[in-house]
C-alpha positions in Angstrom: -0.7 -9.2 12.8 1.2 -6.3 11.4 4.3 -6.4 9.3 7.4 -4.4 8.5 7.5 -5.6 4.9 6.8 -2.2 3.3 9.5 -0.5 5.5 12.1 -3.2 4.7 11.2 -3.2 1.0 11.9 0.6 1.0 15.3 0.0 2.7 16.3 -2.3 -0.2 14.5 -0.2 -2.9 12.3 -3.2 -3.8 8.8 -2.9 -5.2 6.0 -5.3 -4.3 6.6 -6.9 -7.7 10.3 -7.3 -7.1 9.8 -9.0 -3.7 7.0 -11.2 -5.1 9.3 -12.4 -7.9 12.1 -13.2 -5.3 9.8 -15.3 -3.2 7.7 -16.9 -6.0 4.3 -15.3 -5.4 2.0 -12.8 -7.1 2.3 -9.1 -6.3 -1.2 -9.2 -4.8 0.0 -11.7 -2.2 2.6 -9.3 -1.0 0.0 -6.5 -1.0 -2.5 -8.5 1.1 0.2 -9.6 3.6 1.4 -5.9 4.0 -2.2 -4.8 4.6 -2.8 -7.6 7.1 -5.5 -9.3 5.0 -3.5 -12.5 4.5 -1.4 -14.5 6.9 1.4 -16.2 5.0 2.5 -19.8 5.5 5.6 -20.3 7.6 7.6 -21.2 4.5 6.5 -18.0 2.7 7.2 -15.9 5.9 10.6 -17.5 6.0 11.3 -16.7 2.3 10.2 -13.1 2.7 12.3 -12.6 5.8 15.3 -14.2 4.0 14.7 -11.9 0.9 14.6 -8.9 3.2 17.7 -10.0 5.1 15.9 -10.2 8.5 14.1 -12.7 10.7 10.5 -13.7 10.9 10.4 -12.2 14.4 11.6 -8.8 13.2 9.3 -8.9 10.1 6.0 -9.7 11.7 4.5 -8.1 14.8 2.0 -10.3 16.5 -0.6 -8.4 18.5 -2.5 -9.9 21.3 -6.2 -10.1 20.3 -7.3 -9.6 23.9 -5.7 -6.2 24.1 
């Protein structure tokens, strides 16, 4: 799974720390999600999407593992 978190953070001039504070997690959690090393819970994905004024579908790109 890839994300557009970094791209959208830049649009709103937010650091990883800023976004982490908005959604109630540690900065490292945002880092790991951005790098694809951690898949967030649905609630966290929703909160991140809301904080970045987008939808979960726009924020996360699900890739077919068979490709």
